[in-house]
Phi, psi and omega in degrees: 000318181299309183299314180298320181295319181290320182294313182285326177293324176297321178292317177297318179299316182299315178300312181299323178296317178297327179276355186056042181257092186297319180305309180295320178302319182296317185296325185247020180280072182252122178273152182303311183300323177295313184293323182291341178263000182289148174287173176300312184296318177298318179294321178294317177301312180297318179298321177300310182296317177301310180300314180301317180288322183292326180289342176285341183273134180305137185308318181296318181295319179294322176299324174297338180265359174100011181239126181263166179297326181295318178296325177292321176298320180289323177298320181296319179292324178297318175299315177299315178296319183299322179297328181279348181288143176298130188262340183238154180293328179295321179294319182295320177297317179296315180297314182299317180300313178297325179292319179298317179296323179292319179298318180299314179293325177293322177295319176297322178294318180295318179299315178299321179294321175302306184289315185282332184237303189294320180293326179285326173289330179295337181298331175300328183280343182307314182273323186282323179215080188298329179294317176297316179299319179293322176291329178294313181298319177297317181292332179286342182290115183262132180261119179260122181254134174244153182255120177281133177281146179282155173297170183273013177091354181245022176081004175280134181294164178298149180266000000 
């Protein structure tokens, strides 16, 4: 998003310079260092301004500056996608927490299916295909690994 904004803003600025349009130059005068430090919302706003101004320029003139209509369409889609991305760490933590809880319940459900249905159906193969059944039982052995917490450095055991 940063690179595209800088590239398109630069092309629009160049066009405005050729046309001696100081207003347009001021609207799209984004320096790389400033754009790189923008928050997500600031970058979306800047991208919107750059796109809006770029769309006002005739396609042939903008192509002379190195930006095609296809690139503008892709930039518009990029802005839309960027808007949908999570913007704050807090939102990401909340989502991750909910996902972790969901994984736990899904694992319980999968375990219940294995024990309640698949293991019982596999018993039919014990007689019909003993080799497959033996491999199934071997594969079904689940190893639960736990990670021991280290002591706190003061000789206190893990909590």
